[in-house]
N, C-alpha and C positions, 0 to 999 in steps of 0.2 A: 411522351413525345407529342408536341403540338405541331399542327400544320396551319399556316396562315392562308385563308381562302377568302376572296371577295364574295360578298353576298350574291353577286350576279352569277357565280358558278352554280348555285343551287336554289336560287329564289327567282321567281317571275312575279310581276306585279299585275293585278287586275283591278282597274278602277271601277268604282260604283257608278250609279246613275242618279239623276235628280228624281224628285218625287213630288206628288201633288199633296199639299197640306190638307186639302179637304178630305183626303182618304186616311188621315192619321186616326188611330184609335179603332179602326175597323179590323176584323179578324185577319190575321196574316202574320208574317214574320216580324220580329222585333227590328226596329230601324236602328242601324249602327252608324250614327253620325259622330261628329266631333264630341258631342256631349256625353258619349259613352266611353270616352278615353280619359283616364286620370292624367293630371299634369305629370310629366316625366314617365308615363306609362302605367299600364294596368287597366282592368275593366272597371268602369264606373256604372253601377247598377241602379242609381237613383232615377226616378221619373222616366222609366223606359216606356216607349210607345210602340204599338204594333202598326203595321201598314197594310191596308187592304187593296192596294193597287198592283200593277204589274211588277213581278219580280222574276226576271230571267235568271237562268241557272248561274251565269257568270257573276251575278251580284249576291248570291246566297252563300251563307256560311253556317257551319254547325259547331257543336261543342269541340273545343280544342283548336279551332282554326285561329290564325293570327291575322290582324289587320292593323293598318298604320295610318297616321295623319302625316302628310308631307307639307302641311301648312300650319300657321298659327295666326290668329287674328290679333295678337298682341306682340310687342317686341320682347316680352319675357322669354319667348321661345320654348316655354315649357311643354307645348304640344307639338313642337316641330320634331318630326321623326318618332313621336311617342307611339308605342306599340301596345295593343291590347289583345287579350286571348278570350274567346267566347267561352263563358262558363257553362257547366253542365246544366244549369237552370234555364238556359236559353236554347230551346230545341232547334230553332231556326232564326237566323238573322239576315238582314239585308243591308248591303252597303248603300251609302248615299254618294253624291257627287264629290264629297270631301274626304272620303275614306277609301282605302285601297287594300285589297286582300293580298296576302303573301302566299303564293303557290310554291310549296316547298318540296324539294327532292328529298324524300325521307330516307333514301339509300345513302345520303351523304351526311345528313345532320339530324339529330334528335330534335324535333320541333319544340319540345319543352326546354331543352338546353338553349336553343336559339332564342326563345322568348326571354330567358334570363340574360343571355348575352346582350340583348337589345334593351335591357334595363340598366346595364352597368355604366358607371361614370364615364368610361372611355368613349362609349357610343354616344352618350348624351352630350358630351363636350364636342364630339365630332359634328353632330347635327347643328348645335348652336353656332359653331364656327363657319358653317356653310350656308346659313340662312341668307336669303336675298330678298329685297323688296323694301319699299318705303313705308307704306301704310300697314300691309300685312307681310308676313315672312313666308317664304317658300323654300323647300328643299327639293332640288331636282332629282328626278328618277336616277340619273346617272350617278349623282353624288351618293344617293342611298345605296345603290347596287355596288359602288366601289368600296364601301366600308368593308374592312377585312375583319374576319372573326378567327380567333385562335381555337382550332378544333383539336381536342384530345381524341383518344380512341372512343368508339361508340359506347363501350361499357362505361368509360369514364364520364362521357357526356350524360348518360342516363343516371349515373350515381350523383353527379352534381345537381341535376334537375330534381332528383328525389329529395336531396337535402334541403334545397331552397323551397321546393314545393311543400315540404312539411311545415314550414313557417306559415305559408299562406293558408294551409288547411287548418292550422290551429287558430289563426286570426279569424278565419271564416266561422269556425265553431264558437269562438268567443263572441263574435258579432251576433250570431244566432241566439246565444244565451242572453246577451244584453237586450236584444230586441224583445225576447219573450218577457224578460223582467219588466221592461218599460210598458209592454202591453198589459201585464197583470196590474201594474200600478195605475195605469190609465183606466182600466176596468173598475178598480176600486174607487177611483175618483168619481167615475160616472155613477156608481152605486150611491154614494153619499149625496151627490147633487140631486138625485131623485127625492131624497128626504128633506131637501131644503124647505124651510117654512118661514124664516124671518126675513122681511124685506130690509134692504140696506144698500150701501154703496161700497165700491171698492176701497175708497179711502178709509173706511172704518176698520178694514182688515189689514191693510198694509200701505206704506208710503213708497213712492218712487223717488229715490234720492238721485241727485245728479252725479254722474261720474266726473272724474277730474283728469285734466291733461297731465301727461307725464313730465316730471322735471327732467332737465338735461342730466346725463345723456338719455335720450328718449328710449333706447332699447338696450338696457344693461343685460348682461347674462344673469340668469337666475332661474328659480323654479316656480316663481309666481306667474300665473297666466295674465297677460295683458289682453283685455277684451274690448273689441269694438262692436259696432252695431251688427256686423255680419258674423261675429264669433271671435275666436282667439286669433290675435294678430301678432303675438310675440311673447317674450318673457321679460321679467323684471325681478329685482331683488327685494322689493318692498310691496306689501299688499295694502289695499284699502279695506277689503273684506277678508277676514282671516279664516273663513271656513267656506265650504261649498255653498253656492247660492244661485240666485237668478239675476240675469242681466237682460235688459230690454233695450232694443235699438231705439234711439231718440232721433238721430239724423242718419241719412244714408239709408240703411235697411230699417226704416222706421217700423216699430211694432214687432220686430222679430224677437222671439223669446228664447233665451239660451240657458240651459242648466250648465253651470261651471263647476267642475270637480276640484275642490281644494281652494286654497287662498288665491285671490285674484285682484287685479286692478282694473276696474271698469273706466274707460277713458271718457272724455267729455262729449262724445257722440252717443252716450248711453245713459240709462237709468239703472240703478240696482235696487232690488226689493228689500224693504225693511219691515217685517211684520210688526204690527202694533196692537194686535188683539190676541187674547189667550186662545191656544189651539191652532194658531196659524203658523205653520212651520215653513221653512224654505221649500220643502217638497210640495206642500199644499199650494204655496204661492206660485210655483212653477206651473202646475196643472191648471190652476185658476186663470192665470194670465194667458196661458196658451189657449184657453177656451174662449177668450173674449174678442178675438179678431181685431187686435189693436192696430194692425196694419191699415185698417180702414179709417183710423182716426188721424190721418195725415194732414193736420190742419193748423200747425203752428203758423202764426201770422208772419214772423220775420223770415224764416227759411223753412221750406216744407219739411215737416217732421211731426213727431208725436208730441202733443200738448199734454203736459202733466196734469193740469187742473181738469181738463176734459176727461182724461183717462180715470182719474181718481173719483170722478163724479158718476161713473157708470153704475146704473142701478141693477140690482140682482136680488135673487132670493138666496139667503145664506144658511148653510147647515148649522145646527146647534154646535156649541163648543165641544161637547163630548163626541159628536160625530167627526168633527175635524181632528180631534186627538186620536180617535180610532183609526182614521185614514192614515195619519202619520205613522202610527205604530205598525201598520201593515206595509206602507209604501217605502218607508225609510230603508229597511234592509234590502228591498228589491232594487232601489236606486243605487244603493251602495254596491250591490252585486254587479249591476251594469257598469258602474264606474270602475270597479276592480277589473272587469273584463277589458274595458277600454285602456286602463293603465298597462295591463299585461300585454295587450296587443301592440301598444306603442313601443314597449320594451322589445318585443319580438321583432317588430319591423326595423328597429334600430340595429339589432344584432344581425338580422338578415342582410341589411344594406351594408353592414361592415364586412360580413363574410363574402358577399357577392363578388367584389373585384378581386379579392384574394383567391377565390376558387377559380374564377375565369382566367386568371393569369398563371395558375399553377403554383403560386407561392404558398398556398395552403392545401394540404392533402385532404381528401374527402373524409378519411377516417378521423382526422383531427377536428374537422368541422362537425362531424357526427357527434363527437364527444361534447363539443360546446353546445350543440343542439339538445342533447339529452339532459344537460344540466338545467335547462330552462323550460323544457316541455313538461 
């Protein structure tokens, strides 16, 4: 049996405070601004910064606490109403003027269940429909607190949160495994760089080939990744590159280097790497290009961007062919492991997002969801 309750029955809002940028990076709590919330919800742990200034109690959060953005600086509304949960790795966090803590009556609702309820499509659609503003979007406190949540029994709430949380735990474990694999490959690359003895230029090892604009329709359904200067931007049915490889931003995010798992289509704002020397693999090309700070060569004369001739003329000391081949033998299985973890996590996230609205509505029983979870874990 479900009961419909507005958030205002069991949630109060506590807004954060502004901060002094000069005190960023000093010892103190992690600053929890808009940049720490993923689009459509969830904690974003990249580029976290601590804050050494004043942090009064009402602005502080600990592991498990929830906070929300009631604004979005774009009209996509992906951040409007998006909720994040402080992870165990963040011992103490501090709100900014743009984020708001949810003070929850735990006698009414399991906070982990509430976290998932505020990830569900019904809630996200509700926030988008109520955004106001011309330049930026805002969601009023009243509109947020008026949203109704379907609450089953406390035992059922806990069970639903456990099922959905298991997906996030596995995705986090996969991410840690992938990160370790990349670190090991990076360390192996650093080892062979030390042994570099032969002077040369980048163009002797690989060429930067121009990406191509997509034929119409520009975004067909398919399994081939479409890659722009900032990374993957969509899917297509046809590939330019038929295996995993390296894409470099040419315009836009110029000089950004991306490892792309599987067949892909680099668009016309990018280059893709084509090795031309023995022992130069795509894996070697990725770490080599990543080490060159290509983003500093933003010097194309027509439109600011990465100039191919200038990049290929970069001088360097080059490891011998046998050292490059040895690196690939060590690094290739590590990068494949990282890619496998990413593929598995993507599949898990899709299944979790499919189960989420079904569990929240009661259309799917927890036991049935647990069976589906066991099949993929």
